[in-house]
N, C-alpha and C positions, 0 to 999 in steps of 0.2 A: 504494500500500500503506499502510496506515495503523499506528499506533503499536502497535495489539494485534497486528496481523500481524509487525511487525518484532520485537517483545516474544516471541512464539512461536518465530521463526527463532534468536533468541539463547538462548532455553531450550534449543531443539533443539541448537543447536551446543555448550552446555554439557555436555549429556548425552552427546553423541557424544566429546567430548574425555574425559569420564569413562570411556567404553567402551574408549577407546584406552588409557588407563592402566591399568584393569583387566585387560585382556587381556595386555598387555605384562608387567605384574607377575605374573600367575598363570602365564604361560607359563615363567617362571623355577622354578616349583614342581612343574610337570607332569613325571611320571615316564616317560609312555608317548610315545615319540616322534612317533607320529601325531597323538595329541592335542595335543601341543606344538605342532606344525606347524599344526594347525587354530587354535589360539589366536593363534598369529602370523598367519595369515592373516585370522581376525577382526579383529584389531587394524589391520590393513592396509586392510580393508573400512570400518572405522570412521573411519580417516583419509581414505578417499575421500569418506564422508559428510560429515566436515569441512570438506573441500575444497569440496564441492558446496554445502554451506549458507553457506559464507564467500563463495562468488562470487555467491549469491542476495541475501546481505546487500550485497555491494558493488555489484552491479548497481541493487539498490533505492537504494542511497544516491546513485548518479547518475542517478536517473529512469528507468532501462530497465525494459523488461518483463521479468519473470521468467516463464521457461518450464521445462518439465519435459523439453525434447527432449534427445536424445543422452544418454540415461541407459542406462550398460551393465550388462547383468544379468550377474551372475557365480555361478558354482557351485561354493562352495568344498569341497562334499562329495563327494570323490572315489569311486571304484567301492568297494563294499561290501568286496571283498577286500583293498584297502590298509588298512582300518580292523577287520579281524580281530583278536582278542586271542588270541596264541599265546604260551603261556609267561609271563603276566604274573601278578605276584602278586595276590591279593585286596586287600592293604593298599595297595600302589600305585594299584589300579582304584579303590578306594573313594574316596581324596582328588581323584583326577583326576575321578571321575563328579560329585563334589560341585560342582568349578568348573565342569563342563560345563553343570548344572543352572542354576546362576547365569547362565552365558553365555547360555542358552536363554531364562531369563527376561529377561535385559537386551533381547534382541533382539526378544521378543514385547511388551515394553513398548512 
């Protein structure tokens, strides 16, 4: 792996760390318990990404081959029923949806 690839991994690692920080900070501001839980799970997922990329960088520094084997796929979006919005104020929903939109854009990026 060359310097360019290593730079890409380091960049990706920095973005994942930013994601962890974002999700943890925003989870403190969320009013809807299910959305709060989702943000905490997204932070955990980002930590998994941090560990994965860190291991890739470590492997590369030892001269080991980098593989994508054993990638565990997680589905953090539970049943629709658990995310139904019952008795939730529009004001609290608006702020939470804004944070969810940012989270979605981060993950899409």
